[in-house]
C-alpha positions in Angstrom: -84.8 -67.2 -1.2 -82.4 -65.4 -3.7 -79.5 -67.0 -5.8 -80.3 -70.6 -4.4 -81.7 -73.3 -6.4 -85.2 -74.4 -7.0 -85.9 -76.7 -4.0 -83.3 -75.1 -1.6 -85.9 -74.8 1.1 -87.1 -78.6 1.0 -83.5 -79.8 0.8 -82.7 -77.8 4.1 -85.7 -79.2 6.2 -84.5 -82.8 4.7 -81.1 -82.3 5.7 -81.8 -81.3 9.1 -84.3 -83.8 10.0 -82.1 -86.6 8.7 -79.1 -85.6 11.0 -78.9 -84.4 14.4 -82.4 -83.7 14.9 -83.1 -88.0 13.6 -81.6 -88.8 16.9 -79.9 -91.8 15.1 -76.4 -91.9 13.7 -76.9 -92.9 10.2 -75.7 -89.5 9.3 -72.4 -89.5 10.8 -69.5 -89.5 8.7 -65.8 -89.5 9.5 -65.0 -85.7 10.7 -62.8 -83.7 8.9 -61.8 -81.7 12.1 -60.1 -84.0 15.0 -62.4 -84.5 18.0 -65.4 -83.0 16.0 -68.8 -84.9 15.1 -69.7 -84.4 11.5 -73.3 -85.3 9.8 -73.8 -85.1 6.0 -76.9 -85.4 3.6 -76.9 -85.3 -0.2 -79.5 -84.9 -2.5 -78.7 -84.4 -6.3 -76.0 -81.4 -6.5 -76.6 -80.2 -2.9 -74.5 -81.3 0.1 -75.4 -80.3 3.7 -72.7 -80.4 5.9 -73.0 -80.0 10.0 -69.8 -80.2 12.0 -69.6 -79.4 15.8 -67.2 -79.9 18.9 -68.1 -80.4 22.3 -70.9 -81.7 24.1 -72.2 -80.1 27.0 -71.2 -77.0 25.7 -70.6 -76.8 21.8 -69.9 -74.7 18.8 -70.5 -75.6 15.3 -71.4 -74.6 11.8 -73.7 -76.0 9.1 -72.7 -75.3 5.4 -74.6 -76.1 2.4 -72.7 -77.1 -1.4 -74.2 -77.0 -4.5 -71.9 -78.3 -7.0 -68.9 -78.1 -4.7 -70.0 -74.2 -4.3 -70.3 -73.3 -0.8 -74.1 -71.6 -1.0 -75.1 -71.1 2.5 -73.8 -71.3 6.2 -75.0 -71.3 9.7 -72.8 -70.9 12.8 -74.2 -71.7 16.4 -72.8 -71.9 20.0 -74.5 -73.1 23.2 -75.3 -75.7 25.6 -76.2 -77.0 29.0 -77.0 -73.2 30.9 -74.5 -72.6 34.2 -75.0 -74.2 36.7 -77.2 -77.3 35.1 -76.0 -80.5 36.1 -74.5 -82.8 33.1 -76.8 -85.2 33.8 -79.5 -83.0 32.4 -77.9 -83.2 28.8 -79.8 -86.7 27.6 -83.2 -85.4 28.3 -82.8 -81.6 27.3 -80.9 -82.9 24.0 -83.8 -85.3 23.2 -86.0 -82.4 23.7 -84.0 -80.5 21.3 -84.0 -82.9 19.1 -88.2 -83.2 19.0 -88.0 -79.2 18.6 -85.7 -79.6 15.7 -87.9 -82.1 14.0 -90.7 -79.1 13.6 -88.8 -76.1 12.1 -90.3 -72.7 11.8 -92.3 -72.3 8.1 -90.7 -68.7 7.9 -87.4 -69.8 8.6 -86.4 -73.3 9.0 -82.9 -73.4 10.7 -83.7 -74.7 14.2 -87.0 -75.6 15.8 -90.5 -73.9 15.9 -91.0 -70.5 17.6 -92.6 -72.5 20.8 -93.0 -75.8 22.0 -94.3 -76.9 24.9 -94.1 -80.7 26.2 -95.5 -81.5 29.9 -93.0 -79.7 31.5 -90.3 -78.7 28.9 -90.6 -75.4 26.7 -88.7 -75.1 23.7 -88.6 -71.4 22.5 -87.0 -69.5 19.5 -86.6 -66.0 18.2 -85.0 -65.0 15.2 -84.7 -61.8 12.8 -84.4 -62.1 8.9 -84.4 -64.6 6.6 -82.7 -67.0 5.0 -80.5 -65.1 3.1 -79.4 -63.6 6.5 -80.5 -64.2 9.9 -79.9 -64.5 13.5 -81.2 -65.7 16.7 -81.4 -67.6 19.9 -83.2 -70.7 21.4 -83.7 -72.0 24.8 -85.2 -75.0 26.4 -86.9 -74.2 30.2 -88.3 -77.0 32.7 -91.0 -75.6 34.7 -89.6 -72.2 34.1 -85.7 -73.2 35.0 -83.6 -72.4 31.9 -81.9 -75.5 31.4 -80.3 -74.8 27.5 -79.1 -71.8 25.8 -77.9 -71.3 22.0 -77.5 -68.8 20.0 -77.6 -69.0 15.9 -76.7 -66.7 12.4 -75.8 -67.2 9.3 -77.3 -67.0 5.6 -76.5 -66.9 1.7 -73.0 -67.1 0.9 -73.5 -66.6 -3.2 
């Protein structure tokens, strides 16, 4: 990845594992935006911040700062698919967190290309690299798509 501090990929992996994917609330901080959820992870001069609004359907943005300078960002939007009951949120988002704890080696911004556990299947497709990328992910159960998300981002410096 060009123009990024040594260890950026390792930092990004650690930040994502310690925030939403961790399934805990240790990374939550007082949100900058009313009605939003904000998660943060620090390591040395690097700061990762994830801010999102919504639950069943949501939008958000992840930003990485190096010494108070914005160097990388990703936006995302998604949620439960049309017609899926809100009661499906807990198991679907639990499975999503599991997938996000195993990011793809080629592009560690979401989960692996595929994860299948019992009757649940997580799929992620992307184009590009950490400098400039876009993609989508979905979760299906017994072939029915329950969750969908679009994402894009890259280097800012």
